[in-house]
N, C-alpha and C positions, 0 to 999 in steps of 0.2 A: 429841730423839731421833727416829730414822726410824720410820715406820709399818711398813715391811717388816722382817721378821727379818733380822739382819745376821750374816753368817758372816765371822769373823776367822780368817785362816789365815797360816801361815808362807810369806811370799812368795818365799823362796829355796829352799824344799824342793820337789824334783821330785814327790814323792808328793803333797804338799799341793796343788801346782798342778794335777796331774792330777785330783785329787779335786774341785777347784773346777770344772775344765772339765767333768767328769762331771756335777756338780750343775747347771751351767748347761744342759747338753744335756738333762737330764731335768726341768728346772724350766719346763715348758711354760706355766705360769700366771704366770710372772715374780714368784714369791713372794719370792725372796731378793735381797738386796743383798750385796756382797762387799767386803772390804778386807783388805789385808795387815797383819799384826801390826806391821810395821815402819813403817807409814804414820802420817801426822799425825792421821787420824781415830781410829785405835786409841789413840794417845797422848792424845787428848782424851777419849774415851768410857770406855775401860777402867779408868782410875784411879778413876772413880766407883763401880766395882764391886770396888775393892781388888785389882785385878789388877796384879801386878808384872811388867811387860813384859820384864824381864831374866831372869825365871825360868820363863816360860810355855813349855811344849812341847806344847801341845794346840790343837786347833781349838776355837774358841769360838763359841757361838751366843748372840746377844742377841735375845730375843723377848719382847714385852710387858713390857719392863723387868726381865726375869729373865735371868740369865746361866747358861748350861749349858756344861760342858767335857767333854772326852774322849768316852767312849762315849755319854754322855747327849746331848751335842751331835750326834754322828754319827747316832744313832737318831732324834732329833727332826728332823734334816734329811731323812733317808730317808723319814720319815713323810709329808713334803710333796712328794716327787718323784712324777713320773708313772710309770706302769707297775706292775710288781710290787714295786718298792722299798719301798713303805710296809709290806709284810709283815715286813720286817726289824725294824720297831718292836716286834714280839712279843718280841724279845730283852730288852726293858726289864724283863721279869719276873725276869731273872737279877740277883742282887744286884749293885749298882754296884761294890763292891770287886772282884768277880770279873771283870766286864766291863772295868773300868779296869785290872786287872792285865794282861790281854791287850793293851789299848790302849797301856799304858806300854811294853811290850816293843817294839811297832812304833815308837812315838814315839822311844824311846831309840836305835833303830837306823836311823831313816829316812834319814839322810844317808849312812850306810855302805851300805845296801841299794839306795837309789834315787838317791842323789847330791844335789848341791846346786848351785844357780846362783850366779853372782857378784852378781847383782842381782835385784830382784823382777820377776816376770812382768808384762808390760805387756799389758793386754787390747787386742783389736783395736778399731778405731773403732766397729764395730757393737755391741760389748759395753760400751763406756765408760759408758753410763747405768746399768749394773748395779753399778758400782764407786764407792766413796768413796776419796779419796786418803789 
């Protein structure tokens, strides 16, 4: 398993791709690695955490052999970004079922509201080392 925390994202979701690009921009210390849920790396790693790739509609963070989904993953990611973004981690005090209720509304409507690509986003050559296939 990778030393860096790995962010698994929906590679065809426009919102998810924009979120990954945002994370890359604010990850000045190169903390994170990234990979699409549709890729070979996800198919290899996530079943070890009992993740059914046909049913997942969440961003996933794997860090120190722990798997985080939905709002918990988003908040743990924000905590490691540069700038004021770590302040968002304060929302972790809100019960997970409440945070995830809002997350689920967005996840359920992400294709309708932000659109969907025909194929996974391909990183630029400069960003390739941040990604697993």
